[in-house]
C-alpha positions as CSV (number, residue, x, y, z in Angstrom):
1,M,-0.2,-0.1,0.2
2,L,2.8,2.4,1.0
3,L,4.6,1.7,-2.5
4,V,1.4,2.2,-4.5
5,A,0.9,5.6,-2.5
6,R,4.6,6.6,-3.3
7,A,4.0,6.2,-6.8
8,A,0.8,7.9,-6.9
9,A,2.6,10.8,-5.2
10,E,5.4,11.1,-7.9
11,S,3.0,10.8,-10.8
12,V,1.3,14.2,-9.7
13,G,4.9,15.9,-8.3
14,L,4.2,15.5,-4.6
15,P,7.1,14.8,-2.4
16,S,7.6,11.2,-1.1
17,P,7.8,10.6,2.3
18,S,10.1,7.5,2.2
19,T,12.4,6.0,-0.6
20,A,11.1,2.2,-1.8
21,D,14.1,0.7,-0.1
22,A,13.0,2.2,3.0
23,I,9.3,1.2,2.9
24,V,10.4,-2.5,2.2
25,S,13.0,-2.5,5.0
26,A,10.9,-0.7,7.4
27,T,7.7,-3.4,6.6
28,G,10.3,-6.6,6.6
29,A,8.8,-7.4,3.2
30,S,10.7,-9.5,0.5
31,K,11.3,-6.7,-2.4
32,S,10.0,-9.0,-5.3
33,R,6.7,-10.0,-3.1
34,A,6.2,-6.3,-2.3
35,Y,6.3,-5.1,-5.9
36,E,3.9,-8.1,-7.1
37,V,1.4,-7.1,-4.5
38,A,1.8,-3.4,-5.2
39,G,1.0,-3.9,-8.9
40,A,-1.9,-6.1,-7.9
41,L,-3.1,-3.3,-5.6
42,A,-2.8,-0.8,-8.3
43,G,-5.2,-2.9,-10.6
44,L,-7.7,-3.4,-8.1
45,L,-8.1,0.3,-7.2
46,P,-10.1,1.7,-10.3
47,T,-12.7,-1.3,-9.6
48,L,-13.2,0.2,-5.8
49,T,-14.8,3.6,-7.1
50,R,-18.3,4.1,-8.9
51,P,-18.7,6.8,-11.3
52,P,-21.6,9.4,-10.2
53,G,-25.5,8.5,-11.1
54,R,-27.4,5.5,-10.9
55,P,-25.8,2.0,-11.2
56,P,-25.9,0.5,-14.6
57,A,-28.9,-1.7,-15.4
58,P,-28.1,-5.5,-14.9
59,A,-27.1,-7.3,-17.9
60,P,-30.0,-8.7,-19.7
61,P,-30.9,-12.4,-19.6
62,A,-29.6,-14.7,-21.9
63,R,-31.4,-14.7,-25.4
64,A,-32.1,-18.2,-25.3
65,E,-34.6,-17.8,-22.3
66,S,-36.3,-15.0,-24.1
67,D,-36.6,-16.8,-27.3
68,E,-37.7,-19.9,-25.6
69,L,-40.6,-18.0,-23.9
70,T,-41.9,-16.4,-27.2
71,R,-41.8,-19.7,-28.9
72,S,-43.9,-21.2,-26.3
73,V,-46.4,-18.6,-26.8
74,L,-46.4,-19.0,-30.4
75,A,-46.7,-22.7,-30.1
76,Y,-50.1,-22.0,-28.0
77,V,-51.7,-19.6,-30.2
78,M,-51.1,-21.9,-33.4
79,S,-52.7,-24.8,-31.4
80,H,-55.6,-22.8,-29.9
81,P,-57.1,-20.9,-32.9
82,G,-59.1,-17.8,-31.8
83,C,-57.4,-17.3,-28.4
84,V,-56.1,-14.1,-29.3
85,V,-58.0,-11.6,-31.4
86,R,-56.7,-8.3,-32.8
87,G,-58.6,-5.3,-33.6
88,A,-59.5,-2.0,-32.0
89,R,-59.0,-3.7,-28.8
90,Q,-57.2,-7.1,-28.3
91,H,-59.2,-9.8,-27.1
92,Y,-57.8,-12.7,-25.1
93,S,-59.4,-16.3,-24.2
94,D,-59.4,-17.6,-20.6
95,G,-57.3,-20.3,-21.8
96,F,-54.5,-18.0,-23.2
97,R,-54.6,-16.0,-19.9
98,H,-54.2,-19.1,-17.8
99,F,-51.1,-20.1,-20.0
100,V,-49.3,-16.7,-19.5
101,V,-50.0,-16.8,-16.0
102,G,-48.5,-20.3,-15.4
103,A,-45.4,-19.1,-17.8
104,R,-45.0,-16.2,-15.4
105,A,-44.6,-18.7,-12.5
106,L,-41.6,-20.4,-14.8
107,Y,-39.8,-17.3,-15.1
108,P,-40.3,-15.3,-11.8
109,T,-36.9,-13.4,-12.2
110,R,-37.5,-12.0,-15.2
111,L,-38.3,-8.6,-15.5
112,L,-41.9,-7.8,-16.0
113,D,-41.3,-5.3,-19.0
114,D,-39.3,-8.0,-20.8
115,F,-41.8,-10.6,-19.9
116,A,-44.7,-8.6,-21.5
117,R,-42.6,-7.9,-24.5
118,D,-41.8,-11.5,-24.9
119,V,-45.4,-13.0,-24.7
120,Q,-46.5,-9.9,-26.7
121,V,-49.0,-8.6,-24.2
122,P,-49.2,-4.9,-23.0
123,L,-47.7,-4.1,-19.5
124,G,-50.8,-2.8,-18.1
125,T,-52.9,-5.9,-19.2
126,L,-50.2,-8.5,-17.8
127,K,-50.4,-6.5,-14.7
128,D,-54.0,-7.1,-14.2
129,W,-53.6,-10.7,-14.7
130,L,-51.1,-11.0,-12.2
131,H,-52.8,-9.0,-9.8
132,E,-54.3,-11.0,-6.8
133,P,-57.8,-9.3,-6.0
134,A,-59.2,-8.9,-2.5
135,V,-62.7,-11.9,-3.3
136,T,-76.9,-17.4,-9.9
137,A,-77.0,-19.9,-12.0
138,P,-78.2,-18.6,-15.3
139,P,-81.5,-19.9,-16.3
140,T,-81.7,-22.8,-18.5
141,P,-82.5,-21.7,-22.2
142,S,-85.3,-22.6,-24.1
143,V,-83.8,-24.0,-27.6
144,Q,-85.5,-25.3,-30.7
145,P,-83.9,-28.0,-32.7
146,A,-81.9,-26.8,-35.5
147,R,-83.4,-27.1,-39.0
148,A,-83.8,-30.5,-40.3
149,D,-82.2,-29.5,-43.7
150,C,-79.0,-28.6,-42.2
151,D,-76.4,-30.7,-43.7
152,T,-74.9,-33.0,-41.1
153,R,-71.4,-33.1,-42.2
154,E,-71.3,-29.1,-41.7
155,M,-72.9,-29.5,-38.3
156,Q,-70.1,-31.8,-37.2
157,L,-67.7,-29.4,-38.7
158,V,-69.2,-26.7,-36.6
159,L,-69.2,-28.7,-33.3
160,D,-65.7,-30.0,-33.7
161,A,-64.4,-26.2,-34.5
162,W,-66.2,-25.1,-31.5
163,S,-64.4,-27.6,-29.2
164,R,-61.3,-26.3,-30.0
165,W,-62.3,-22.7,-30.3
166,Q,-60.8,-20.2,-27.6
167,G,-62.5,-16.8,-28.9
168,S,-66.1,-15.6,-28.3
169,F,-69.1,-16.7,-29.9
170,V,-69.3,-13.7,-32.4
171,E,-65.9,-14.2,-33.5
172,F,-66.6,-18.1,-34.0
173,C,-69.6,-17.1,-36.0
174,E,-67.2,-15.0,-38.6
175,H,-64.7,-17.8,-38.4
176,A,-67.2,-20.3,-39.3
177,R,-68.3,-17.9,-42.4
178,R,-65.1,-17.1,-43.5
179,S,-62.5,-20.0,-43.0
180,L,-65.2,-22.9,-42.4
181,R,-67.3,-22.0,-45.4
182,V,-70.4,-22.8,-43.2
183,P,-73.7,-21.0,-44.9
184,F,-75.2,-20.6,-41.3
185,G,-76.2,-17.5,-39.6
186,R,-75.4,-16.6,-35.9
187,S,-79.0,-17.7,-34.7
188,L,-78.6,-21.1,-36.1
189,L,-75.1,-21.6,-35.0
190,A,-76.2,-20.6,-31.3
191,R,-79.3,-23.2,-31.7
192,I,-77.0,-25.9,-33.1
193,L,-74.6,-25.5,-30.1
194,A,-77.2,-25.3,-27.6
195,V,-79.1,-28.5,-28.8
196,H,-75.9,-30.5,-28.6
197,G,-75.0,-29.0,-25.3
198,A,-71.8,-27.6,-26.5
199,R,-72.7,-23.9,-25.4
200,T,-75.3,-22.3,-23.0
201,T,-76.9,-19.0,-23.8
202,R,-77.2,-16.6,-20.9
203,R,-80.3,-14.6,-21.0
204,R,-80.8,-11.3,-19.0
205,P,-83.4,-11.1,-16.4
206,G,-86.8,-9.6,-17.4
207,R,-89.1,-7.1,-15.5
208,A,-90.8,-7.7,-12.4
209,P,-94.0,-9.5,-13.3
210,D,-96.2,-7.4,-11.0
211,E,-95.3,-4.0,-12.1
212,R,-98.2,-3.4,-14.4
213,A,-100.6,-5.4,-11.6
214,S,-99.4,-3.0,-8.9
215,R,-100.4,0.2,-10.8
216,A,-102.9,2.5,-9.4
217,G,-103.0,0.6,-6.1
218,F,-102.2,3.6,-3.8
219,R,-105.3,4.1,-1.9
220,T,-106.3,8.0,-1.6
221,F,-109.3,9.7,0.3
222,F,-109.8,13.3,-0.4
223,P,-107.3,16.3,-0.6
224,G,-105.6,16.9,2.8
225,A,-105.8,13.3,4.0
226,Q,-102.4,12.2,3.4
227,W,-99.2,13.8,2.2
228,V,-96.2,12.1,0.9
229,G,-92.7,13.7,1.6
230,D,-89.0,13.0,0.3
231,G,-86.1,14.9,-0.6
232,M,-83.7,15.4,-3.5
233,Q,-80.3,16.7,-4.0
234,V,-79.6,19.6,-6.0
235,P,-76.4,21.0,-7.1
236,I,-75.6,24.8,-7.6
237,V,-72.6,26.5,-8.6
238,V,-72.1,30.0,-7.1
239,D,-68.5,31.9,-7.9
240,S,-66.9,28.7,-9.1
241,K,-67.9,26.8,-6.0
242,R,-70.0,23.8,-5.9
243,F,-72.9,23.6,-3.3
244,V,-75.5,20.6,-2.8
245,F,-78.7,21.2,-1.1
246,N,-81.7,19.3,-0.3
247,V,-84.9,20.1,-1.3
248,E,-87.5,18.5,0.9
249,L,-91.1,18.2,-0.8
250,D,-94.5,17.3,0.5
251,V,-97.1,16.3,-2.0
252,D,-100.8,15.6,-1.5
253,A,-101.7,12.0,-2.8
254,H,-105.0,12.6,-3.8
255,S,-104.7,15.9,-5.8
256,A,-100.8,15.6,-6.4
257,A,-100.6,19.5,-5.3
258,L,-97.0,20.4,-4.3
259,V,-98.1,21.8,-0.6
260,G,-94.7,22.4,1.4
261,R,-91.1,22.5,0.5
262,C,-87.8,23.1,2.4
263,V,-84.3,23.8,1.1
264,G,-81.7,22.8,3.3
265,D,-78.3,21.4,3.7
266,E,-79.2,17.9,4.7
267,E,-82.0,15.5,4.1
268,D,-82.6,15.1,8.0
269,S,-85.5,15.5,10.4
270,A,-85.2,19.3,10.5
271,A,-86.0,19.4,6.8
272,V,-89.1,17.0,7.2
273,V,-90.4,19.5,10.1
274,S,-89.8,22.5,7.8
275,A,-91.5,21.0,4.7
276,L,-94.5,20.2,7.1
277,E,-94.7,23.4,8.5
278,D,-94.4,25.3,5.0
279,G,-97.3,22.7,3.8
280,V,-99.4,23.9,6.7
281,S,-98.7,27.7,6.0
282,S,-99.8,27.1,2.4
283,T,-102.9,25.0,3.0
284,G,-104.2,26.0,6.4
285,K,-104.0,22.7,8.4
286,K,-102.2,19.4,8.8
287,P,-102.9,16.3,7.1
288,L,-104.3,13.5,8.8
289,A,-101.3,11.4,7.8
290,L,-97.8,12.3,6.4
291,L,-96.1,9.2,4.5
292,L,-92.3,9.2,4.8
293,D,-89.6,6.8,3.4
294,N,-87.6,4.7,6.0
295,R,-84.6,6.8,6.3
296,P,-84.0,6.9,10.3
297,S,-83.9,10.4,10.2
298,N,-87.5,10.6,9.4
299,H,-88.7,8.8,12.4
300,T,-87.3,10.7,15.0
301,P,-89.0,12.1,18.2
302,G,-88.6,15.7,16.7
303,V,-90.7,14.6,13.9
304,D,-93.2,13.0,15.8
305,A,-93.5,16.3,18.1
306,A,-93.8,18.4,14.8
307,L,-96.7,16.0,13.5
308,G,-98.9,16.2,16.5
309,D,-102.1,14.2,15.7
310,T,-100.8,13.8,12.2
311,M,-100.2,10.1,11.7
312,R,-96.4,8.9,10.6
313,I,-96.7,6.1,8.2
314,R,-93.7,4.3,6.6
315,A,-93.4,3.7,2.9
316,T,-93.4,0.0,1.8
317,V,-89.9,-1.3,1.8
318,E,-88.4,-1.9,-1.6
319,R,-91.6,-0.4,-3.3
320,P,-90.7,3.1,-4.8
321,Q,-94.2,3.1,-6.2
322,N,-95.2,3.9,-2.9
323,K,-94.0,7.2,-3.2
324,A,-94.9,7.9,-6.7
325,H,-96.5,11.0,-6.2
326,V,-93.4,12.9,-4.8
327,E,-91.2,11.1,-7.0
328,G,-93.1,12.0,-10.0
329,A,-93.0,15.7,-8.9
330,F,-89.3,15.3,-8.6
331,G,-89.0,14.0,-11.9
332,L,-91.0,16.6,-13.8
333,F,-88.7,19.2,-11.7
334,S,-85.5,17.4,-12.9
335,Q,-86.9,17.9,-16.4
336,V,-87.4,21.6,-16.4
337,L,-84.5,22.6,-14.0
338,P,-81.8,24.1,-15.9
339,P,-78.1,24.2,-14.6
340,L,-78.0,26.2,-11.6
341,V,-75.2,28.6,-12.2
342,F,-75.1,31.8,-9.8
343,D,-72.1,34.6,-9.4
344,T,-72.0,36.9,-6.5
345,S,-69.2,38.2,-4.6
346,Q,-71.2,38.3,-1.0
347,S,-72.1,35.1,1.0
348,P,-72.1,32.7,-1.6
349,H,-73.5,29.9,0.5
350,D,-76.5,32.0,1.6
351,A,-77.4,33.5,-2.0
352,A,-77.0,29.8,-3.5
353,R,-79.6,28.4,-1.2
354,T,-81.8,31.8,-1.7
355,F,-81.9,31.4,-5.3
356,L,-82.7,27.5,-5.3
357,G,-85.7,28.4,-2.8
358,V,-86.9,30.9,-5.4
359,V,-86.7,28.6,-8.2
360,V,-88.7,25.9,-6.2
361,D,-91.4,28.4,-5.3
362,V,-91.8,29.4,-8.9
363,W,-91.8,25.7,-10.2
364,A,-94.4,24.7,-7.4
365,R,-96.8,27.4,-7.9
366,T,-96.6,27.3,-11.6
367,T,-97.4,23.3,-11.2
368,N,-100.1,23.9,-8.7
369,H,-102.1,26.4,-11.1
370,R,-101.4,24.3,-14.3
371,P,-104.9,22.6,-15.3
372,R,-104.8,18.8,-15.4
373,R,-106.5,16.7,-18.3
374,D,-106.8,13.7,-16.2
375,R,-108.9,15.8,-13.6
376,G,-111.5,17.4,-15.6
377,G,-109.2,20.4,-16.3
378,K,-109.1,21.2,-12.7
379,S,-105.7,22.5,-11.2
380,R,-104.0,20.9,-8.4
381,V,-105.3,24.2,-6.3
382,E,-108.8,23.6,-7.2
383,L,-108.7,20.1,-6.4
384,Y,-107.0,20.6,-3.0
385,A,-109.6,23.3,-2.2
386,S,-112.5,20.6,-2.5
387,P,-113.8,20.4,1.0
388,P,-114.1,16.6,2.0
389,T,-117.6,15.6,3.9
390,D,-117.5,14.3,7.5
391,E,-118.1,10.8,6.2
392,Q,-114.8,11.0,4.3
393,I,-112.6,12.4,7.2
394,A,-113.9,9.5,9.2
395,E,-113.2,6.9,6.9
396,A,-109.8,8.2,6.1
397,R,-108.9,8.5,9.9
398,R,-110.0,5.1,10.5
399,A,-107.9,3.6,7.4
400,L,-105.1,5.3,8.2
401,A,-105.0,4.5,12.0
402,E,-105.5,0.8,10.9
403,T,-102.5,0.8,8.7
404,L,-100.4,2.6,11.6
405,A,-101.6,0.1,13.9
406,R,-101.0,-2.8,11.9
407,Q,-97.4,-1.6,11.4
408,E,-96.8,-1.1,15.0
409,R,-98.0,-4.8,16.0
410,A,-95.9,-6.2,13.3
411,R,-92.6,-4.3,14.4
412,L,-93.5,-5.3,18.2
413,T,-94.0,-8.9,17.3
414,L,-90.8,-9.1,15.3
415,E,-88.9,-7.6,18.2
416,A,-90.5,-10.0,20.6
417,R,-89.3,-12.8,18.7
418,R,-85.6,-11.8,18.3
419,R,-83.0,-13.0,20.7
420,P,-82.0,-10.7,23.3
421,E,-78.5,-11.2,23.0
422,V,-78.5,-10.3,19.3
423,I,-80.6,-7.0,20.0
424,A,-77.9,-5.9,22.6
425,F,-75.0,-6.6,20.3
426,L,-76.8,-4.4,17.8
427,D,-77.3,-1.5,20.3
428,E,-73.8,-1.7,21.1
429,H,-72.6,-1.5,17.8
430,F,-75.2,1.1,16.5
431,A,-74.0,3.5,19.5
432,R,-70.5,2.8,18.6
433,L,-71.0,3.6,14.7
434,D,-73.5,6.7,15.4
435,L,-76.2,5.0,13.1
436,L,-79.5,6.5,13.7
437,D,-82.7,4.2,14.4
438,P,-84.7,5.7,16.7
439,E,-87.8,3.3,16.5
440,R,-85.3,0.1,16.1
441,H,-87.1,-1.1,13.0
442,V,-83.6,-1.5,11.2
443,R,-82.1,-3.1,14.3
444,V,-85.3,-5.5,14.5
445,A,-85.0,-6.5,10.6
446,I,-81.1,-7.2,10.9
447,A,-81.8,-9.3,14.2
448,G,-83.8,-11.8,12.2
449,Y,-80.6,-12.9,10.3
450,P,-78.2,-15.5,11.5
451,F,-75.9,-14.1,14.3
452,A,-72.7,-14.9,11.9
453,A,-73.8,-12.7,9.3
454,I,-74.8,-9.7,11.3
455,V,-71.1,-9.9,12.9
456,D,-69.6,-10.1,9.6
457,G,-72.0,-7.3,8.3
458,V,-71.2,-5.0,11.3
459,A,-67.4,-5.8,10.7
460,V,-67.7,-5.0,6.8
461,F,-69.8,-2.0,7.4
462,G,-67.1,-0.7,10.0
463,A,-64.1,-1.3,7.7
464,K,-65.8,0.4,5.0
465,R,-66.2,3.3,7.0
466,R,-62.8,3.3,8.3
467,A,-61.4,3.0,4.6
468,L,-63.7,5.8,3.7
469,T,-65.3,3.8,0.9
470,L,-69.0,3.9,2.2
471,P,-71.4,5.7,-0.2
472,D,-72.3,9.3,0.8
473,G,-75.3,9.7,2.9
474,V,-75.5,6.0,3.8
475,D,-77.4,5.2,7.0
476,A,-78.5,2.1,8.9
477,R,-80.1,0.6,6.1
478,Y,-77.0,0.2,4.2
479,L,-75.9,-2.3,7.0
480,L,-79.0,-4.3,6.7
481,G,-78.3,-4.8,3.0
482,I,-74.9,-6.0,3.7
483,V,-76.2,-8.3,6.3
484,R,-78.9,-9.5,4.0
485,N,-76.4,-10.3,1.1
486,I,-74.2,-12.2,3.5
487,S,-76.8,-14.2,4.9
488,S,-77.7,-15.0,1.3
489,Q,-74.2,-16.2,0.5
490,Y,-74.2,-18.1,3.8
491,E,-77.5,-19.8,2.8
492,A,-76.3,-20.6,-0.6
493,E,-73.3,-22.2,0.7
494,C,-75.1,-24.3,3.3
495,I,-77.5,-25.3,0.5
496,A,-74.7,-26.5,-1.5
497,E,-73.0,-28.4,1.4
498,E,-76.3,-30.0,2.6
499,M,-77.0,-31.2,-1.3
500,I,-73.6,-32.5,-1.7
501,R,-73.8,-34.5,1.7
502,L,-77.2,-36.1,0.7
503,R,-75.7,-37.0,-2.8
504,R,-72.8,-38.7,-1.3
505,E,-75.0,-40.6,0.9
506,V,-77.0,-42.1,-1.9
507,R,-73.8,-42.4,-4.1
508,D,-74.7,-40.8,-6.8
509,R,-73.2,-41.7,-10.2
510,L,-72.0,-38.0,-10.6
511,F,-70.0,-38.1,-7.3
512,V,-68.8,-41.8,-8.0
513,R,-67.3,-40.4,-11.1
514,L,-65.7,-37.1,-9.8
515,N,-64.5,-38.8,-6.6
516,A,-62.3,-41.3,-9.2
517,E,-61.3,-38.3,-11.2
518,R,-60.1,-36.4,-7.9
519,E,-58.5,-39.2,-6.6
520,A,-56.5,-39.8,-9.7
521,L,-55.7,-36.4,-10.0
522,C,-54.3,-36.1,-6.5
523,A,-52.3,-39.1,-7.0
524,T,-50.1,-37.3,-9.5
525,G,-48.3,-35.0,-6.8
526,D,-48.1,-32.5,-9.4
527,L,-49.2,-29.4,-6.9
528,P,-49.6,-26.7,-9.7
529,N,-51.4,-28.8,-12.2
530,I,-53.8,-30.2,-9.5
531,V,-54.8,-26.6,-8.5
532,D,-55.1,-25.6,-12.2
533,T,-57.0,-28.6,-13.1
534,C,-59.6,-28.0,-10.1
535,V,-60.3,-24.4,-11.1
536,G,-60.4,-25.2,-14.7
537,R,-63.2,-28.1,-14.0
538,A,-64.9,-25.9,-11.7
539,L,-65.5,-22.7,-14.0
540,E,-66.0,-24.7,-17.1
541,I,-69.6,-25.3,-16.3
542,P,-72.4,-23.1,-15.1
543,P,-72.9,-22.9,-11.2
544,S,-73.9,-26.4,-10.4
545,L,-73.0,-29.4,-7.7
546,E,-70.1,-30.2,-10.2
547,R,-68.7,-26.9,-9.7
548,T,-69.0,-27.1,-5.9
549,F,-67.5,-30.5,-5.8
550,W,-64.3,-29.3,-7.7
551,L,-64.1,-26.1,-5.6
552,D,-64.4,-28.0,-2.2
553,A,-61.9,-30.4,-3.5
554,L,-59.5,-27.9,-4.1
555,G,-60.1,-26.3,-0.6
556,D,-59.7,-29.6,1.2
557,F,-56.6,-30.5,-0.9
558,L,-54.8,-26.9,0.0
559,R,-56.2,-27.3,3.7
560,A,-54.0,-30.4,4.0
561,L,-50.9,-28.9,3.0
562,P,-48.2,-26.9,5.0
563,D,-48.8,-23.3,5.8
564,D,-46.0,-21.9,3.2
565,T,-46.9,-24.3,0.4
566,R,-50.6,-23.5,1.1
567,D,-50.3,-19.8,0.7
568,V,-48.2,-20.0,-2.4
569,L,-50.8,-22.3,-4.3
570,A,-54.0,-20.4,-2.8
571,R,-52.6,-17.1,-4.5
572,R,-52.3,-19.1,-7.7
573,A,-55.7,-20.6,-7.4
574,S,-57.1,-17.0,-6.7
575,Q,-55.2,-15.7,-9.8
576,R,-56.5,-18.3,-12.1
577,I,-60.0,-18.0,-10.9
578,H,-59.9,-14.0,-11.5
579,A,-58.3,-14.5,-14.7
580,T,-61.2,-16.8,-16.1
581,F,-63.3,-13.9,-17.7
582,D,-66.1,-16.5,-19.1
583,V,-67.8,-16.4,-15.8
584,S,-69.1,-13.1,-14.4
585,P,-67.1,-11.2,-11.7
586,D,-69.8,-12.1,-9.1
587,E,-69.4,-16.1,-9.9
588,R,-65.5,-15.5,-9.9
589,R,-65.7,-13.7,-6.3
590,D,-67.8,-16.4,-4.9
591,A,-65.7,-19.2,-6.2
592,A,-62.5,-17.8,-4.8
593,H,-64.4,-16.9,-1.4
594,A,-65.5,-20.6,-1.3
595,V,-61.9,-22.2,-1.9
596,L,-60.3,-19.6,0.6
597,A,-63.0,-20.5,3.5
598,R,-62.6,-24.1,2.9
599,A,-58.7,-24.0,2.8
600,M,-58.4,-21.6,5.7
601,P,-61.3,-22.2,8.0
602,I,-61.6,-19.7,11.0
603,A,-63.0,-22.3,13.3
């Protein structure tokens, strides 16, 4: 080291502290060995420093690895026609996605950019395929037999080509016409494949069967007997600032007159009271009953105090037709409402609210005085001014009181049937989550579901609230919806479990065959292939007992593995499930949930 330093000093004209002989003598080294080591050290010194900036990128992998990957992709595409279709947007089959995901597992150290280039898949699309996500049987189509005059040879050609096809049905129709020279239209091809069980057509659900039958089913009595109230969110821009106000509106059920309104910041109990007071100011008296939706803020003690003798009636759950009067009024209001943009330099918030109030007043008064063809040319004001008879008042009061009493009896009966520990649990967490339910309607409804679904639903609601992913304006009814959905899923899983148990008891032929296939598959010992095959067999058919069997088989197989191996294969199964786009997102989520719940049970 001293010899190297002495040589470096001499090269730049600096004085050397000692001669070479003195250095060798002082250190006791052999002169030949000292110069040999000094030469080696001088050669190593440049490698100990790094130039400024980022270090150079790692050397690219061997070209042979890249060529091998590209050749394997090409071989797959050539043996699976239709698995990749280019156009305005590139489309891929589930089989091709599974192939690419499996290839990534074989080349885990390869840079993702290089891997995407080798398999010719855009980087963003590839990342979506490799991303691990967090996790109803279609009706049987009524098919008609294919035309009797279809050529049998062409039909067999279509069936054989479809068995190897990896693309969509629309692209297959074009392939059959262009490449196979089969003169069949799309509808005939669909019938041929359906009759032979090669393809199942999924149909969209139709409209509710009772929509027409329920029309004109709302019972009205006379003007002023019953009002219907609801709120609507209206945005307004003032000085480039956007504000959203709530328009609370009361509509008379008999005459459809717009009797009261309130423009405020929130749809709460204060808005209900203010709209009622405005209606009393414009009509001169309160109605016999006020119908409100099931928002908890509409049923508080403050609202009851403002109503006084007026009966408060709840709208029928999941029946928006029950509030058709106010909903229809809001629909007309939305049609005539122009963009509300107001510029001012003073009190933007107050000016915006005042401006919206003027617009609502003008609209309501104009509508009230407009003649109605369906009411003999009379306006809403004229209809509302028609005085009822004493008999009408008595009949309306009696009928409305019966409705109110029936609702209260039903609520008390339900609450008495609920388990005390479940109600106590809900009371505790409703207070923790600040959920408004003054009359306990929502809690009583939730308590009717299984306790496990209730616990999971409260956890999901709390997690969404902490993650700030709850929709704006949600209340306790949103928690009820979560619990209902979880309970439905639990019920479906229990039904499937029970059906599987009963089928196994009677040794159904289907399960004899499936058990043999499962045992033969597990006997191979190829863990990734077992996972891929179970997922493929489960998702290649519509939801059925066979799908449940293979998902359960996969879950049981994973549960028996060590933790580290199980985690790796569970992620592989989840990726493969969510890369199967031939099934709906809900089915993919349910399948992944079924596998993970069985593979890693909590209790």
